[in-house]
Backbone of each chain as ProteinMPNN parsed JSONL, in Angstrom:
{"seq_chain_A": "MENTVQYLAMIQSYTIIGISLIIGLGAVSACIGISLMCCSFLNGAARQPELIPTLQGKVFLLMGLIDAPFIIGVGLAMMFAFANPLLAVIK", "coords_chain_A": {"N_chain_A": [[31.203, 120.264, 108.686], [34.124, 119.703, 109.131], [33.796, 117.497, 110.185], [33.733, 116.024, 107.933], [35.403, 116.154, 106.355], [37.233, 114.837, 108.146], [36.291, 112.348, 108.457], [36.782, 112.011, 105.363], [38.961, 111.897, 104.442], [39.784, 109.621, 106.802], [39.091, 107.908, 105.491], [40.087, 107.417, 103.172], [42.984, 106.949, 104.34], [42.489, 104.483, 105.201], [41.421, 102.975, 103.572], [43.666, 102.949, 101.488], [45.459, 101.206, 102.998], [43.847, 98.705, 102.868], [44.102, 98.412, 100.407], [46.828, 97.992, 99.342], [47.889, 95.952, 101.254], [45.76, 94.225, 99.615], [47.398, 93.981, 97.075], [49.968, 93.074, 98.279], [49.241, 90.692, 99.414], [48.455, 89.459, 97.546], [50.412, 88.678, 95.657], [52.399, 87.915, 96.993], [51.428, 85.583, 98.009], [51.152, 84.393, 95.558], [53.235, 84.495, 94.287], [54.448, 82.43, 96.017], [52.577, 79.849, 94.999], [53.708, 79.376, 92.041], [56.955, 79.787, 92.822], [56.831, 76.69, 94.234], [54.969, 75.742, 91.692], [56.908, 75.698, 89.66], [59.768, 74.59, 90.838], [58.26, 71.979, 90.939], [57.408, 71.345, 88.253], [60.322, 71.21, 86.79], [61.638, 69.173, 88.28], [60.298, 67.432, 87.803], [61.048, 68.217, 84.732], [63.989, 66.914, 84.565], [63.532, 64.412, 85.557], [62.351, 62.669, 83.867], [62.759, 64.195, 80.352], [62.265, 64.248, 77.996], [58.905, 64.672, 78.32], [59.055, 67.203, 78.188], [57.885, 69.235, 76.488], [54.856, 69.162, 76.844], [55.171, 69.672, 79.362], [56.142, 71.906, 79.266], [53.439, 73.902, 78.351], [51.662, 73.18, 80.189], [52.676, 74.492, 82.279], [52.242, 76.988, 81.981], [49.911, 77.427, 81.246], [48.444, 76.258, 83.855], [50.951, 78.944, 85.26], [48.836, 80.685, 84.596], [46.18, 80.029, 86.235], [47.219, 80.4, 88.698], [48.232, 82.659, 88.732], [45.49, 83.839, 88.501], [44.092, 84.946, 91.05], [45.371, 86.642, 92.072], [46.07, 88.754, 89.764], [42.679, 89.349, 89.546], [42.945, 90.733, 92.399], [44.837, 92.61, 92.231], [42.631, 94.034, 90.162], [40.581, 94.414, 91.917], [41.858, 96.519, 93.312], [42.564, 98.428, 91.914], [40.235, 99.108, 91.261], [39.505, 100.462, 93.813], [41.422, 102.212, 94.259], [40.98, 104.555, 92.344], [37.543, 103.944, 92.226], [36.513, 104.43, 94.311], [34.124, 102.992, 96.042], [33.396, 103.373, 98.466], [33.589, 105.985, 99.666], [31.204, 107.035, 98.842], [28.913, 107.439, 101.516], [29.921, 109.6, 102.346], [28.881, 111.103, 100.413]], "CA_chain_A": [[32.008, 120.851, 107.57], [35.474, 119.577, 109.936], [33.66, 115.481, 110.694], [33.298, 115.737, 106.704], [37.176, 115.854, 105.799], [38.098, 113.8, 108.94], [35.499, 111.203, 107.493], [37.574, 111.459, 104.407], [40.321, 110.99, 105.34], [39.471, 108.788, 107.671], [38.235, 106.157, 104.605], [40.53, 107.273, 101.899], [43.88, 106.148, 104.479], [41.938, 102.405, 104.919], [41.214, 102.145, 101.951], [45.135, 102.421, 100.676], [45.697, 100.132, 103.7], [43.318, 98.279, 101.751], [45.085, 98.041, 99.015], [48.363, 97.448, 100.115], [47.083, 94.441, 102.035], [45.226, 93.073, 98.698], [48.448, 93.521, 96.363], [50.508, 92.657, 98.583], [49.325, 89.554, 100.047], [47.943, 88.457, 96.616], [51.981, 88.598, 95.109], [53.51, 86.625, 97.893], [50.75, 83.515, 97.604], [51.043, 84.23, 93.478], [54.638, 84.084, 93.927], [54.808, 80.7, 96.301], [52.332, 79.526, 94.624], [54.812, 79.698, 91.41], [57.789, 78.699, 93.392], [56.305, 75.39, 94.038], [54.834, 74.692, 90.489], [58.554, 75.767, 88.711], [60.4, 73.666, 91.577], [58.017, 70.255, 90.425], [58.592, 71.573, 86.657], [62.448, 71.52, 87.266], [61.803, 68.158, 89.033], [59.569, 66.716, 86.018], [61.482, 67.589, 83.267], [64.867, 66.208, 85.131], [63.571, 62.694, 85.457], [61.719, 62.691, 81.804], [63.23, 65.172, 79.83], [60.217, 63.84, 77.038], [58.418, 64.983, 78.382], [59.355, 68.806, 78.918], [56.745, 70.083, 76.049], [53.543, 69.116, 77.613], [54.855, 70.388, 80.85], [55.89, 73.835, 79.779], [52.302, 73.886, 77.932], [50.592, 72.425, 80.877], [53.058, 75.52, 83.228], [52.03, 77.99, 81.354], [48.215, 77.608, 81.66], [48.779, 76.819, 85.805], [50.597, 80.003, 85.961], [47.403, 81.341, 84.296], [45.614, 79.926, 86.949], [47.609, 80.093, 90.452], [47.52, 84.483, 89.216], [43.79, 84.419, 88.88], [43.289, 85.493, 92.529], [45.824, 87.951, 92.316], [45.503, 89.755, 88.918], [41.776, 89.764, 90.299], [42.923, 91.508, 93.28], [44.764, 93.868, 91.602], [40.765, 94.752, 89.837], [39.808, 95.069, 93.088], [42.619, 97.492, 93.714], [42.085, 99.444, 91.141], [37.983, 99.541, 91.962], [39.394, 101.583, 95.394], [41.737, 103.559, 94.203], [40.18, 104.964, 91.187], [36.163, 104.803, 91.834], [35.816, 104.049, 95.709], [32.329, 102.977, 96.599], [33.38, 103.878, 100.3], [33.258, 107.489, 100.129], [29.858, 107.14, 98.477], [29.121, 107.245, 101.995], [30.485, 110.543, 102.499], [28.636, 112.658, 98.942]], "C_chain_A": [[34.285, 119.655, 107.858], [35.272, 118.268, 109.822], [33.899, 115.236, 109.018], [34.589, 115.407, 106.038], [38.128, 114.622, 106.774], [37.089, 112.717, 107.979], [36.035, 109.946, 106.241], [38.081, 111.464, 104.249], [40.96, 110.306, 105.98], [39.599, 107.382, 106.389], [39.079, 106.065, 103.816], [42.588, 106.373, 102.635], [44.095, 104.761, 105.032], [41.605, 102.294, 104.194], [42.712, 101.92, 101.47], [45.823, 101.83, 101.511], [45.771, 98.584, 103.299], [43.984, 97.157, 100.751], [46.198, 97.763, 99.235], [48.099, 96.592, 100.195], [46.787, 93.331, 100.736], [47.018, 93.507, 97.686], [48.994, 93.285, 97.31], [50.624, 90.946, 99.242], [49.383, 88.829, 98.917], [49.88, 88.308, 96.097], [51.851, 87.691, 96.244], [52.226, 85.776, 97.293], [50.684, 83.602, 96.108], [52.907, 83.397, 93.517], [55.062, 82.518, 94.784], [54.457, 79.577, 95.658], [53.154, 78.673, 92.577], [55.941, 78.918, 91.319], [57.436, 77.139, 93.334], [55.777, 74.737, 92.567], [56.456, 74.307, 89.794], [59.27, 74.648, 89.517], [59.798, 71.924, 91.125], [58.267, 70.188, 89.006], [59.816, 70.994, 86.224], [62.369, 69.706, 87.556], [61.895, 67.091, 88.068], [60.687, 65.995, 85.298], [63.198, 67.512, 83.467], [64.641, 64.884, 84.645], [63.174, 62.504, 84.419], [62.162, 63.866, 80.919], [62.106, 65.056, 78.27], [59.544, 64.691, 77.097], [58.248, 66.817, 78.749], [58.211, 69.639, 77.598], [55.944, 70.163, 76.071], [53.857, 69.774, 78.859], [54.945, 72.023, 80.746], [54.094, 74.396, 79.434], [51.251, 74.007, 79.421], [51.465, 73.652, 82.7], [52.613, 76.763, 83.063], [50.611, 77.848, 81.38], [47.898, 77.521, 83.242], [49.404, 78.23, 86.066], [49.53, 81.576, 85.584], [46.687, 81.365, 85.901], [45.249, 80.675, 88.455], [47.839, 82.333, 89.965], [46.969, 84.714, 88.804], [43.808, 85.288, 89.733], [44.27, 86.636, 92.098], [45.819, 89.6, 91.435], [43.645, 90.394, 89.199], [41.827, 91.207, 91.222], [43.285, 92.878, 93.118], [43.845, 94.929, 90.638], [40.219, 95.494, 90.494], [40.591, 96.887, 93.767], [42.455, 98.686, 93.456], [40.579, 100.161, 91.412], [37.846, 100.785, 93.175], [40.325, 102.487, 95.183], [41.328, 104.455, 92.964], [38.313, 105.735, 91.817], [35.578, 104.256, 93.612], [34.434, 104.414, 96.041], [31.975, 103.397, 98.037], [32.892, 105.665, 100.807], [32.019, 107.999, 98.912], [28.573, 107.767, 100.235], [28.484, 108.982, 102.697], [29.478, 112.028, 101.707], [27.048, 112.454, 99.46]], "O_chain_A": [[35.144, 119.229, 107.086], [36.225, 117.595, 109.43], [34.306, 114.099, 108.779], [34.739, 114.463, 105.263], [39.087, 113.905, 106.487], [37.367, 112.452, 106.81], [36.008, 108.736, 106.015], [38.176, 110.658, 103.323], [42.181, 110.157, 106.012], [40.082, 106.256, 106.504], [39.288, 104.928, 103.394], [43.284, 105.623, 101.952], [45.109, 104.103, 105.262], [41.325, 101.132, 103.9], [43.021, 100.796, 101.074], [46.99, 101.692, 101.146], [46.647, 97.72, 103.277], [44.207, 95.97, 100.51], [46.2, 96.533, 99.292], [47.932, 96.003, 99.127], [47.21, 92.179, 100.639], [47.851, 92.761, 98.2], [47.948, 93.036, 97.909], [51.616, 90.25, 99.461], [50.048, 87.794, 98.863], [50.352, 87.319, 96.659], [51.091, 86.724, 96.214], [52.197, 85.402, 96.121], [50.065, 82.719, 95.514], [53.457, 82.393, 93.063], [55.805, 81.665, 94.298], [55.168, 78.582, 95.512], [52.938, 77.519, 92.206], [56.218, 77.992, 90.557], [57.795, 76.458, 92.373], [56.02, 73.575, 92.243], [56.986, 73.228, 89.528], [59.42, 73.623, 88.851], [60.523, 70.936, 91.006], [59.018, 69.372, 88.471], [60.014, 70.325, 85.21], [63.169, 69.024, 86.916], [62.756, 66.314, 87.655], [61.136, 64.863, 85.122], [63.828, 68.039, 82.55], [65.212, 64.301, 83.723], [64.043, 61.906, 83.784], [61.281, 64.708, 81.094], [61.362, 65.918, 77.802], [59.393, 65.524, 76.204], [57.416, 67.389, 79.453], [57.76, 70.73, 77.948], [55.501, 71.136, 75.462], [52.98, 70.404, 79.451], [54.433, 72.944, 81.382], [53.56, 75.197, 80.201], [50.313, 74.788, 79.582], [50.99, 73.605, 83.835], [52.604, 77.581, 83.983], [50.282, 78.937, 81.852], [47.282, 78.395, 83.851], [48.805, 78.925, 86.887], [49.467, 82.741, 85.978], [46.632, 82.364, 86.618], [44.276, 81.134, 89.053], [47.602, 83.179, 90.828], [47.116, 85.821, 88.285], [43.574, 86.451, 89.406], [43.701, 87.667, 91.741], [45.698, 90.765, 91.813], [43.352, 91.584, 89.085], [41.22, 92.265, 91.057], [42.707, 93.904, 93.478], [44.088, 96.109, 90.385], [39.638, 96.563, 90.308], [40.111, 97.868, 94.335], [42.277, 99.683, 94.157], [40.117, 101.277, 91.652], [36.948, 101.575, 93.469], [40.249, 103.562, 95.778], [41.921, 105.504, 93.217], [37.878, 106.884, 91.895], [34.466, 103.825, 93.916], [33.826, 105.467, 96.23], [30.909, 103.652, 98.597], [32.266, 106.223, 101.707], [31.996, 109.064, 98.295], [27.553, 108.415, 100.004], [27.432, 109.391, 103.188], [29.34, 113.203, 102.044], [26.147, 113.137, 98.973]]}, "seq_chain_B": "MMDKITNTITSRAFSKAARWQIIITVLISVVSLSVAGMNAAISAIAGGAAVIAGGFAGMMMARRPNGGTPGAILFSLLKAEVIKVIVIAMLLLVTFKYYRGLVSLSLIGGLAGSALASGAGLRAVNNENDE", "coords_chain_B": {"N_chain_B": [[62.604, 70.864, 66.674], [61.525, 70.256, 68.441], [60.872, 72.324, 69.528], [59.111, 73.25, 67.747], [57.707, 71.551, 68.349], [56.605, 71.602, 71.089], [55.754, 75.191, 70.632], [52.869, 74.693, 69.443], [51.565, 72.432, 71.204], [51.623, 74.945, 73.09], [50.175, 76.402, 71.636], [47.886, 75.505, 71.181], [46.68, 75.465, 73.448], [46.031, 77.571, 74.813], [44.483, 78.766, 72.877], [42.686, 77.062, 73.271], [42.069, 77.964, 76.372], [41.148, 80.365, 75.701], [39.181, 80.711, 73.679], [37.153, 79.367, 76.053], [36.811, 81.706, 77.411], [36.605, 84.107, 76.777], [33.356, 83.018, 75.569], [32.478, 82.955, 78.592], [33.543, 85.475, 79.466], [31.35, 87.026, 77.83], [28.561, 85.984, 78.239], [29.175, 86.889, 81.123], [28.477, 89.431, 80.046], [25.822, 89.778, 78.75], [24.365, 89.407, 80.957], [24.994, 91.664, 82.742], [23.784, 93.519, 81.17], [21.435, 92.981, 81.199], [21.075, 93.553, 83.474], [22.278, 95.869, 84.828], [22.48, 97.564, 82.567], [23.853, 99.503, 79.259], [26.472, 100.333, 79.781], [27.65, 99.129, 81.469], [27.618, 96.7, 80.463], [29.331, 97.02, 78.625], [31.883, 97.187, 79.847], [32.463, 94.738, 81.543], [33.059, 93.79, 79.234], [35.652, 94.71, 78.673], [36.476, 94.541, 80.731], [37.233, 91.511, 80.86], [38.786, 91.525, 78.378], [41.245, 92.797, 79.144], [42.345, 90.646, 80.975], [42.49, 89.228, 77.939], [43.396, 90.426, 76.146], [45.774, 90.197, 77.687], [46.991, 87.081, 78.365], [47.786, 86.946, 75.383], [50.463, 87.937, 74.848], [51.461, 87.095, 76.769], [51.132, 84.613, 75.669], [52.606, 84.675, 73.116], [55.332, 85.927, 73.647], [55.95, 83.446, 75.314], [56.418, 81.74, 73.112], [58.699, 82.19, 71.982], [61.359, 81.15, 70.508], [63.611, 79.257, 72.791], [66.201, 77.99, 74.468], [65.515, 76.135, 75.288], [66.537, 73.799, 77.515], [65.869, 73.072, 80.529], [65.923, 74.677, 82.117], [66.539, 77.611, 80.849], [63.988, 77.189, 79.531], [61.652, 77.834, 81.764], [62.563, 80.169, 82.503], [61.842, 81.607, 80.141], [58.498, 80.969, 80.26], [58.691, 82.364, 82.879], [59.175, 85.365, 82.266], [57.15, 85.282, 80.4], [54.92, 85.376, 82.027], [55.44, 88.01, 83.431], [55.181, 89.879, 81.236], [52.855, 89.549, 81.0], [50.546, 90.11, 83.639], [52.288, 92.665, 83.398], [50.602, 93.971, 81.005], [47.844, 93.232, 81.396], [47.45, 94.859, 83.946], [48.063, 97.206, 83.077], [46.563, 97.869, 81.285], [43.82, 97.794, 82.26], [44.613, 99.999, 83.608], [43.979, 101.935, 81.952], [41.505, 101.515, 81.86], [40.014, 102.249, 84.005], [40.801, 104.976, 84.004], [39.857, 106.176, 81.825], [37.44, 105.639, 81.403], [34.714, 106.935, 81.542], [31.807, 106.165, 82.432], [31.758, 103.703, 83.527], [31.151, 100.535, 84.706], [32.171, 99.313, 88.015], [31.788, 97.146, 89.264], [30.72, 95.144, 87.242], [33.159, 95.354, 85.797], [34.628, 94.119, 87.106], [33.529, 91.698, 86.938], [33.904, 89.979, 85.41], [36.402, 90.485, 84.406], [37.383, 88.686, 86.139], [35.696, 86.625, 85.794], [37.074, 85.479, 83.102], [39.481, 85.17, 83.691], [39.991, 83.314, 86.159], [38.105, 81.34, 84.46], [40.539, 80.883, 82.266], [42.026, 78.345, 83.03], [40.492, 75.935, 81.75], [41.615, 75.709, 79.267], [43.917, 73.914, 79.904], [42.514, 71.336, 79.59], [42.656, 71.007, 76.699], [45.286, 70.924, 76.751], [45.572, 68.222, 77.79], [44.25, 66.762, 75.901], [45.842, 65.852, 74.046], [48.161, 64.99, 75.299], [47.046, 61.849, 74.893], [46.447, 61.919, 72.705]], "CA_chain_B": [[62.086, 70.041, 66.29], [61.448, 70.369, 69.997], [60.321, 74.374, 69.979], [57.457, 73.28, 67.122], [55.693, 70.981, 69.339], [56.114, 73.506, 72.296], [54.679, 75.867, 69.981], [52.353, 73.996, 69.103], [50.766, 72.8, 72.139], [51.057, 76.406, 73.508], [48.797, 77.268, 70.892], [45.757, 74.957, 71.182], [46.062, 75.581, 75.298], [46.271, 79.068, 74.477], [43.534, 78.877, 71.951], [40.921, 76.677, 74.433], [41.536, 78.841, 76.991], [40.612, 82.141, 74.971], [37.502, 80.607, 73.53], [36.085, 79.483, 76.925], [37.409, 83.165, 78.678], [35.196, 84.75, 75.412], [32.401, 82.396, 76.517], [32.746, 83.474, 79.665], [33.024, 86.858, 79.3], [29.99, 87.537, 76.428], [27.711, 85.628, 79.279], [28.833, 88.191, 81.655], [28.265, 91.108, 79.515], [24.949, 90.228, 78.698], [23.755, 88.784, 82.163], [25.147, 92.578, 82.446], [23.056, 94.453, 79.832], [20.062, 93.233, 80.992], [20.955, 93.721, 84.792], [22.153, 97.533, 84.392], [22.272, 98.701, 81.188], [24.815, 99.158, 78.574], [28.16, 100.83, 80.322], [27.974, 97.502, 82.269], [28.171, 94.665, 79.706], [30.927, 97.245, 78.051], [32.233, 97.53, 81.172], [32.527, 93.204, 81.485], [33.85, 93.472, 78.082], [36.107, 95.328, 78.73], [37.914, 93.779, 81.764], [37.36, 90.533, 80.074], [39.389, 91.561, 77.359], [41.966, 92.484, 79.323], [42.594, 89.448, 80.588], [42.431, 87.966, 76.745], [44.503, 90.204, 75.311], [46.989, 90.065, 78.393], [46.668, 85.848, 78.048], [47.849, 86.421, 74.246], [50.521, 88.717, 75.098], [51.88, 86.547, 77.477], [52.348, 83.348, 74.822], [53.617, 85.294, 71.907], [56.716, 85.759, 74.786], [56.698, 82.2, 75.509], [56.505, 80.798, 71.488], [60.18, 82.868, 71.576], [62.581, 80.467, 70.802], [64.707, 79.288, 74.305], [67.61, 77.524, 74.437], [65.341, 73.947, 74.99], [66.813, 73.411, 78.374], [64.398, 73.364, 81.349], [66.286, 76.39, 83.235], [66.186, 78.605, 79.783], [62.592, 76.989, 79.677], [61.046, 78.308, 82.95], [62.843, 81.666, 82.847], [61.303, 82.348, 79.669], [57.843, 81.315, 81.317], [58.48, 83.405, 83.766], [59.24, 86.298, 81.108], [55.641, 85.781, 79.988], [53.971, 86.07, 82.894], [55.391, 89.28, 83.918], [54.581, 90.686, 80.32], [51.058, 89.169, 80.977], [50.556, 90.652, 84.26], [52.2, 94.031, 82.826], [49.833, 94.131, 79.681], [46.346, 93.744, 82.357], [47.294, 96.274, 84.546], [48.278, 98.63, 81.828], [44.974, 97.839, 80.458], [42.816, 98.342, 83.904], [44.331, 101.063, 84.555], [43.667, 102.728, 80.876], [39.856, 101.487, 81.966], [39.838, 102.944, 84.962], [41.04, 106.192, 84.09], [39.831, 107.056, 80.571], [36.09, 105.731, 80.359], [33.528, 107.656, 82.129], [30.841, 105.793, 82.104], [32.256, 102.627, 84.006], [30.978, 99.813, 86.682], [33.144, 99.058, 88.098], [31.183, 95.448, 90.148], [30.205, 95.086, 85.74], [34.281, 95.068, 84.384], [35.317, 93.259, 88.162], [33.096, 89.916, 87.192], [34.067, 89.878, 83.633], [37.952, 89.688, 84.738], [37.354, 87.029, 87.193], [35.257, 85.187, 85.058], [37.901, 85.042, 82.852], [40.822, 84.994, 84.327], [39.422, 81.596, 85.876], [38.463, 80.188, 83.135], [41.75, 80.305, 82.265], [42.344, 76.983, 83.179], [40.291, 75.254, 80.508], [43.282, 75.637, 78.724], [44.679, 72.624, 80.326], [41.78, 70.172, 78.802], [43.463, 70.621, 75.372], [47.326, 69.865, 76.927], [45.419, 66.463, 78.157], [44.214, 65.389, 74.821], [46.975, 66.17, 73.414], [48.623, 64.153, 75.772], [46.158, 60.976, 74.767], [46.716, 61.399, 70.946]], "C_chain_B": [[60.571, 70.773, 67.543], [60.328, 71.747, 70.231], [58.761, 73.967, 68.583], [56.9, 72.518, 67.664], [55.017, 71.427, 69.85], [54.726, 74.139, 71.808], [53.417, 75.586, 69.945], [50.799, 73.232, 70.171], [50.536, 73.976, 73.512], [50.121, 76.609, 73.75], [47.711, 76.876, 71.498], [45.677, 75.194, 72.686], [45.729, 76.307, 75.209], [44.559, 79.576, 74.224], [42.069, 78.3, 72.47], [40.671, 77.113, 75.588], [40.643, 79.946, 76.761], [38.802, 81.972, 74.765], [36.447, 80.125, 74.596], [36.021, 81.039, 77.568], [36.164, 84.119, 77.431], [33.666, 84.531, 75.833], [31.419, 83.061, 77.657], [32.11, 85.282, 80.269], [31.763, 87.44, 78.418], [28.692, 87.082, 78.396], [27.845, 86.589, 80.359], [28.425, 89.393, 81.138], [27.034, 90.93, 79.225], [23.987, 89.821, 80.176], [24.248, 90.879, 82.9], [24.393, 93.94, 82.294], [22.077, 94.377, 80.913], [20.367, 93.651, 82.548], [20.895, 95.585, 85.076], [23.064, 97.867, 83.759], [23.908, 98.512, 80.422], [26.74, 99.382, 78.972], [28.339, 99.579, 80.652], [28.644, 96.987, 81.362], [29.453, 96.183, 78.282], [31.761, 97.265, 79.035], [33.264, 95.81, 81.887], [33.334, 92.851, 80.784], [34.921, 93.528, 78.085], [37.74, 94.786, 80.164], [38.082, 92.209, 81.503], [38.547, 90.148, 78.802], [40.83, 92.102, 77.841], [43.092, 91.612, 79.435], [42.999, 88.587, 78.986], [43.483, 88.506, 76.165], [46.47, 90.083, 76.703], [47.377, 88.389, 78.324], [47.799, 85.998, 76.531], [48.982, 87.291, 74.149], [52.304, 87.54, 75.871], [52.594, 84.847, 76.74], [52.615, 83.434, 73.98], [54.991, 85.551, 72.949], [57.464, 84.72, 74.91], [56.775, 81.2, 74.441], [57.98, 81.253, 71.72], [60.695, 81.333, 71.584], [63.713, 80.04, 71.641], [65.665, 77.815, 73.837], [67.387, 75.841, 74.198], [66.165, 73.558, 76.191], [66.07, 73.927, 79.603], [64.267, 74.763, 81.93], [66.103, 77.968, 82.34], [64.361, 78.672, 79.805], [61.557, 77.896, 80.471], [61.42, 80.019, 82.552], [62.035, 82.654, 81.601], [59.528, 81.839, 79.813], [56.8, 82.116, 81.901], [58.733, 84.877, 82.933], [57.735, 86.362, 80.414], [55.017, 85.831, 80.387], [53.943, 87.353, 83.833], [55.084, 89.852, 82.883], [52.892, 90.531, 80.373], [50.637, 90.321, 81.963], [50.911, 91.969, 84.044], [50.908, 94.301, 82.167], [48.057, 94.46, 80.957], [46.85, 94.567, 82.892], [47.266, 97.423, 83.306], [46.854, 99.011, 81.757], [44.106, 98.132, 81.342], [42.914, 99.22, 84.154], [44.075, 102.323, 83.822], [42.185, 102.607, 81.112], [39.688, 102.44, 82.798], [39.74, 104.902, 85.005], [40.225, 106.568, 83.22], [37.676, 106.78, 81.078], [35.696, 106.191, 81.927], [32.673, 106.342, 82.983], [31.007, 104.536, 82.968], [31.551, 101.679, 84.824], [31.56, 98.947, 86.609], [33.085, 97.367, 88.525], [31.267, 94.382, 88.339], [32.477, 94.027, 85.105], [34.76, 93.91, 86.082], [34.964, 91.79, 88.062], [33.75, 89.804, 85.672], [36.151, 90.053, 83.607], [37.824, 88.647, 85.723], [36.867, 86.196, 86.477], [36.229, 84.719, 83.891], [39.467, 84.875, 82.995], [40.37, 83.645, 84.835], [39.114, 80.615, 85.137], [39.383, 79.966, 82.17], [42.007, 78.841, 81.421], [41.502, 75.694, 82.582], [41.248, 74.986, 79.546], [43.303, 73.526, 79.031], [44.042, 70.996, 79.548], [42.514, 69.704, 77.407], [44.694, 70.119, 75.531], [46.71, 68.262, 77.188], [45.112, 65.488, 76.817], [44.675, 65.061, 73.86], [47.801, 64.981, 73.836], [48.078, 62.246, 75.343], [46.298, 60.547, 73.58], [48.193, 61.361, 71.398]], "O_chain_B": [[59.476, 71.333, 67.499], [59.333, 71.93, 70.932], [57.632, 74.448, 68.677], [55.669, 72.51, 67.674], [53.824, 71.725, 69.774], [53.537, 73.991, 72.089], [52.713, 76.401, 70.541], [49.589, 73.388, 70.006], [49.751, 73.966, 74.46], [49.384, 76.841, 74.709], [46.85, 77.497, 72.122], [44.555, 75.115, 73.187], [44.552, 76.214, 75.555], [43.777, 80.278, 74.864], [40.919, 78.7, 72.29], [39.57, 76.962, 76.117], [39.682, 80.338, 77.422], [37.795, 82.522, 75.212], [35.237, 80.271, 74.417], [35.031, 81.367, 78.221], [35.043, 84.581, 77.645], [32.906, 85.393, 76.273], [30.258, 83.471, 77.671], [31.206, 85.866, 80.867], [31.422, 88.595, 78.673], [28.304, 87.839, 79.286], [26.823, 87.198, 80.676], [28.042, 90.32, 81.851], [26.522, 92.044, 79.332], [22.788, 90.099, 80.155], [23.4, 91.204, 83.731], [24.377, 94.978, 82.955], [21.785, 95.385, 81.557], [19.428, 94.39, 82.844], [19.949, 96.312, 85.381], [24.16, 98.33, 84.073], [24.821, 97.763, 80.77], [27.766, 98.821, 78.585], [29.218, 98.919, 80.099], [29.859, 96.797, 81.296], [30.123, 95.86, 77.301], [32.841, 97.511, 78.497], [34.344, 95.798, 82.479], [34.203, 92.014, 81.028], [35.546, 92.591, 77.589], [38.958, 94.74, 80.331], [39.092, 91.672, 81.957], [39.002, 89.069, 78.423], [41.722, 91.915, 77.013], [44.137, 91.518, 78.791], [43.66, 87.55, 78.93], [44.404, 87.837, 75.697], [47.675, 89.957, 76.483], [48.596, 88.412, 78.155], [48.691, 85.15, 76.519], [48.817, 87.824, 73.052], [53.491, 87.4, 75.573], [53.629, 84.212, 76.941], [53.041, 82.396, 73.474], [55.865, 84.865, 72.42], [58.682, 84.575, 74.812], [57.106, 80.033, 74.654], [58.658, 80.237, 71.57], [60.474, 80.512, 72.474], [64.827, 80.418, 71.277], [65.561, 76.947, 72.969], [68.003, 74.92, 73.662], [66.785, 72.572, 75.792], [65.699, 75.099, 79.674], [63.358, 75.563, 82.15], [65.728, 79.046, 82.801], [63.636, 79.649, 79.991], [60.734, 78.597, 79.881], [60.566, 80.885, 82.364], [61.685, 83.826, 81.734], [58.977, 82.744, 79.186], [55.612, 82.435, 81.855], [57.95, 85.639, 83.5], [57.269, 87.408, 79.963], [54.019, 86.268, 79.814], [53.072, 87.734, 84.616], [54.42, 90.817, 83.259], [52.007, 91.242, 79.895], [50.367, 91.414, 81.467], [50.034, 92.755, 84.402], [50.078, 94.906, 82.845], [47.451, 95.507, 81.181], [46.778, 95.548, 82.152], [46.429, 98.233, 82.909], [46.224, 100.029, 82.045], [43.441, 99.094, 80.955], [42.04, 99.825, 84.774], [43.949, 103.427, 84.351], [41.495, 103.507, 80.633], [39.219, 103.509, 82.411], [39.057, 105.715, 85.628], [39.563, 107.512, 83.653], [36.849, 107.69, 81.025], [36.179, 105.91, 83.023], [33.049, 105.777, 84.011], [29.842, 104.22, 83.211], [31.3, 102.177, 85.922], [31.693, 98.048, 85.779], [33.951, 96.532, 88.263], [31.731, 93.245, 88.251], [32.853, 92.998, 84.542], [35.273, 92.826, 85.805], [35.542, 90.864, 88.633], [33.633, 88.618, 85.365], [36.89, 89.657, 82.706], [38.608, 87.699, 85.701], [37.359, 85.074, 86.362], [36.209, 83.506, 83.679], [40.328, 84.428, 82.238], [40.335, 82.754, 83.986], [39.546, 79.466, 85.054], [39.249, 79.091, 81.315], [42.114, 78.409, 80.273], [41.82, 74.552, 82.912], [41.52, 73.85, 79.158], [42.879, 72.484, 78.531], [44.658, 70.007, 79.148], [42.847, 68.571, 77.061], [45.223, 69.231, 74.863], [47.328, 67.263, 76.819], [45.391, 64.314, 76.575], [44.296, 64.293, 72.976], [48.135, 64.1, 73.043], [48.945, 61.406, 75.588], [46.314, 59.376, 73.204], [49.075, 61.042, 70.601]]}, "name": "protein", "num_of_chains": 2, "seq": "MENTVQYLAMIQSYTIIGISLIIGLGAVSACIGISLMCCSFLNGAARQPELIPTLQGKVFLLMGLIDAPFIIGVGLAMMFAFANPLLAVIKMMDKITNTITSRAFSKAARWQIIITVLISVVSLSVAGMNAAISAIAGGAAVIAGGFAGMMMARRPNGGTPGAILFSLLKAEVIKVIVIAMLLLVTFKYYRGLVSLSLIGGLAGSALASGAGLRAVNNENDE"}
């Protein structure tokens, strides 16, 4: 019984560390990608203002693409938070 | 005038992306249905629908009139992205919390497929440029 509780606590604590890493590193990488793209957008808009509408559409789509790994990471993190498959070992 | 052109380009890009997202989500849902049953199919659709709804909310935010300067446009796009991520996270949270028969892997599959398919809208913007 005690061993089971210990295993449960250990799995939950490691899962929390994993969730933090997934969300934290995902957010950092998405921020770096978006900041680089915004920098390029401002550069392009300053050089050729007539291209702003086209660039805006592309930036909107590419932001979604850069954020995709972060969103997938959030989904995975929620899976581990609400329906942790690792806990099946104990049950 | 500039706002109208920009809104048209953004809407076309989103509708093109949404079309591919729906196709990919339905495909993943059909595969999940054949492999793991009805709950898996519904989970895949829930994952894909969360991304599509978030993208729609972001698009509505991006379409709002802004100053027209690059800085204002960028700020508006960043706000749209924040709204999109918040909507997706909230929908996922509600799904995970209240859907009892959830099949997690199918949901993640639908979510990932739909999120990655959003890049297909780039083709619409490129075609717009060619015209």
